[in-house]
Structures are given as C-alpha cells and as structure tokens.
C-alpha positions as CSV (number, residue, x, y, z in Angstrom):
1,M,-29.9,-3.2,-14.4
2,M,-26.2,-4.0,-14.2
3,S,-24.2,-2.5,-11.4
4,A,-21.1,-0.5,-12.2
5,M,-17.7,-2.1,-11.8
6,Q,-16.3,-1.2,-8.4
7,I,-12.8,0.1,-8.6
8,A,-10.7,0.9,-5.6
9,V,-7.2,2.4,-5.1
10,Y,-4.9,1.2,-2.4
11,P,-2.2,3.9,-2.2
12,G,1.1,4.0,-0.3
13,S,4.9,4.3,-0.6
14,F,5.4,0.5,0.0
15,D,9.1,1.0,0.8
16,P,9.3,-1.9,1.2
17,P,6.0,-3.8,0.9
18,T,5.4,-5.7,4.1
19,N,3.2,-8.7,4.9
20,G,0.8,-6.2,6.4
21,H,0.5,-4.4,3.1
22,V,0.0,-7.7,1.3
23,D,-2.7,-8.7,3.8
24,I,-4.6,-5.4,3.1
25,M,-4.1,-5.8,-0.7
26,R,-5.5,-9.4,-0.7
27,R,-8.5,-8.5,1.4
28,A,-9.3,-5.4,-0.6
29,A,-8.9,-7.4,-3.9
30,A,-11.6,-9.8,-2.6
31,R,-14.0,-6.9,-2.1
32,F,-13.7,-5.0,-5.4
33,D,-13.9,-5.8,-9.1
34,R,-10.6,-4.1,-9.6
35,L,-7.9,-2.9,-7.2
36,I,-5.2,-0.5,-8.3
37,V,-2.3,-0.4,-5.9
38,G,-0.9,3.1,-6.3
39,V,2.8,3.5,-5.5
40,G,3.2,7.1,-4.6
41,V,6.2,9.2,-5.6
42,N,7.1,11.6,-2.9
43,S,10.1,13.7,-3.6
44,A,10.1,14.9,0.1
45,K,10.8,11.4,1.3
46,T,14.1,9.5,1.1
47,E,13.2,6.1,-0.2
48,L,15.3,3.0,0.3
49,F,14.0,1.3,-2.9
50,S,13.4,3.0,-6.2
51,V,9.9,3.3,-7.5
52,S,10.5,0.6,-10.1
53,D,11.9,-1.8,-7.4
54,R,8.8,-1.2,-5.3
55,V,6.5,-1.8,-8.3
56,D,8.4,-5.0,-9.1
57,M,8.1,-6.3,-5.5
58,L,4.4,-5.5,-5.4
59,R,3.8,-7.2,-8.8
60,A,5.5,-10.3,-7.4
61,E,3.2,-10.1,-4.3
62,A,0.1,-9.7,-6.5
63,K,0.8,-12.3,-9.2
64,T,-2.0,-14.6,-8.0
65,L,-4.5,-11.8,-7.8
66,S,-6.0,-11.3,-11.3
67,N,-7.9,-8.1,-10.5
68,V,-4.9,-6.2,-9.0
69,E,-2.8,-3.8,-11.0
70,I,0.2,-1.9,-9.7
71,E,0.7,1.7,-10.9
72,V,2.9,4.7,-10.0
73,F,1.3,8.0,-9.2
74,E,2.5,11.5,-8.4
75,G,0.6,14.4,-7.1
76,L,-2.8,14.5,-5.5
77,L,-4.3,11.0,-4.6
78,V,-7.8,12.1,-5.5
79,E,-6.8,13.1,-9.0
80,F,-5.2,9.7,-9.5
81,V,-8.3,8.0,-8.2
82,K,-10.6,10.0,-10.5
83,Q,-8.3,9.3,-13.5
84,R,-8.7,5.6,-12.9
85,N,-12.5,5.8,-12.5
86,A,-12.2,4.5,-9.0
87,T,-14.7,5.5,-6.3
88,V,-13.0,4.1,-3.2
89,V,-9.6,4.7,-1.5
90,V,-8.5,1.7,0.7
91,R,-6.3,2.4,3.7
92,G,-4.9,-0.1,6.2
93,L,-5.0,0.7,9.9
94,R,-2.7,-0.9,12.5
95,A,-3.3,1.2,15.6
96,M,-5.2,4.3,17.0
97,S,-2.2,6.4,16.0
98,D,-2.8,5.4,12.4
99,F,-6.4,6.2,12.6
100,E,-5.8,9.8,13.7
101,S,-3.6,10.7,10.8
102,E,-5.5,8.6,8.2
103,F,-8.8,10.2,9.4
104,Q,-7.4,13.7,8.7
105,V,-6.3,12.7,5.2
106,A,-9.6,11.0,4.5
107,L,-11.5,14.2,5.5
108,A,-9.2,16.4,3.4
109,N,-9.8,14.0,0.4
110,R,-13.5,14.1,1.0
111,E,-13.4,17.9,0.9
112,L,-11.4,17.7,-2.4
113,A,-13.5,15.0,-4.0
114,P,-16.8,14.2,-2.1
115,E,-17.6,11.4,-4.6
116,I,-14.7,9.3,-3.4
117,E,-15.1,7.2,-0.3
118,T,-12.3,6.1,2.0
119,M,-12.5,2.5,3.3
120,F,-10.4,1.6,6.3
121,L,-9.3,-2.1,6.7
122,M,-7.9,-3.2,10.0
123,T,-4.7,-5.1,9.5
124,S,-4.7,-8.7,10.7
125,A,-3.6,-9.1,14.3
126,E,-0.3,-10.8,13.4
127,H,0.7,-7.7,11.3
128,M,-0.4,-5.0,13.7
129,F,3.1,-3.9,14.7
130,V,4.7,-4.3,11.3
131,S,5.6,-1.1,9.4
132,S,8.1,-0.5,6.6
133,S,10.2,1.7,8.8
134,I,10.5,-0.9,11.5
135,V,11.4,-3.6,8.9
136,K,14.0,-1.3,7.3
137,E,15.5,-0.6,10.8
138,I,15.7,-4.3,11.7
139,A,17.2,-5.2,8.3
140,A,19.8,-2.4,8.6
141,L,20.8,-3.8,12.0
142,G,21.1,-7.3,10.6
143,G,18.1,-8.7,12.4
144,P,15.7,-11.4,11.1
145,I,12.9,-10.0,8.9
146,A,11.4,-13.2,7.6
147,G,8.2,-12.9,9.5
148,F,7.6,-9.3,8.3
149,V,8.1,-9.5,4.5
150,S,8.0,-12.1,1.8
151,P,11.2,-14.0,1.0
152,E,11.8,-12.0,-2.2
153,V,11.5,-8.6,-0.3
154,A,13.7,-10.0,2.5
155,Q,16.3,-11.0,-0.1
156,R,16.2,-7.5,-1.6
157,L,16.5,-5.8,1.8
158,Q,19.5,-8.0,2.8
159,A,21.1,-7.2,-0.6
160,K,20.7,-3.4,0.1
161,H,22.3,-3.7,3.5
162,S,25.2,-6.0,2.5
163,R,26.6,-3.4,0.2
C-alpha cells in the first residue's frame, strides 16, 4: 500500500522573511513531500512590504527547494490548509513566549479542524533572537542587518528606509 503524500503549510506574515523563517522552511521542506508557505493577509496589521513583495522574497529564498510553493491566503488558516489537502501546520518557535501564544493558536485550530496537526520546529540557536519586527527596527535605525536576512531582503529593506 502506498502512503499518501504528506503536505504541510508553513504560515506567517513574513514581513520581511528572516534567516530564521528560511531555516524553518528548509527544515520543514526536508520532512514533507510538499511544503506550502502561506503568506497571510491581515488587514489589521500594518505591513512594511506588500504581499507581492513578500511572495517574491520568499520565492527567491525557496528557489533551490523543489517541493516548496509560496501562496497567499486570507481568512482562517485551517480553511486554507484544508483547501490545499494538507494535514500539518508547521510553526517555528524561538522562545517560551512564542510557545505560549502558538500553543493557544494550535489548540484553537485543533478545535476547528481536529484532523490537522500542528508541528512545532525550534529555530536554530543562531536565529533564536531574530524576528521580523527586530529586523525592521534595526533597518529603520540604519543598523547592520546582514546576519538576520538574506542579501536580497537586506537590499529591499535598505531601499525602503533610504526613501
């Protein structure tokens, strides 16, 4: 008997994608037949980069990963996951504070869709303190961001702040 294709969704706002996001994406891609990186549209959030910019940056980051697709989604995550025939949501964790909020979301998602599992991946030690908001703040203040994001993302951030 052939086993079913394992499809996972790695959702986030990715504004901008950091080396920590890319670390989780690569490691999740190695564990699933197909990984869909879902770029969430949240009208309540003020984003630095447009959805299409974030998709472009993530596609550049994923170009060597043949089983990774980048898609935009709006609305309930579990509905997006079901529409893509995925069975797992991948979430990256940096610290205990991440765990608390992510655990609440995972429990709510389980209540909405018990057939969908949430898989937490700890970020690699070198990326534990990196977040999009920290990167945006450092970039806005003219600080060095090379260790936190890819050269392409760094270039886009610097262009945003030099205007």
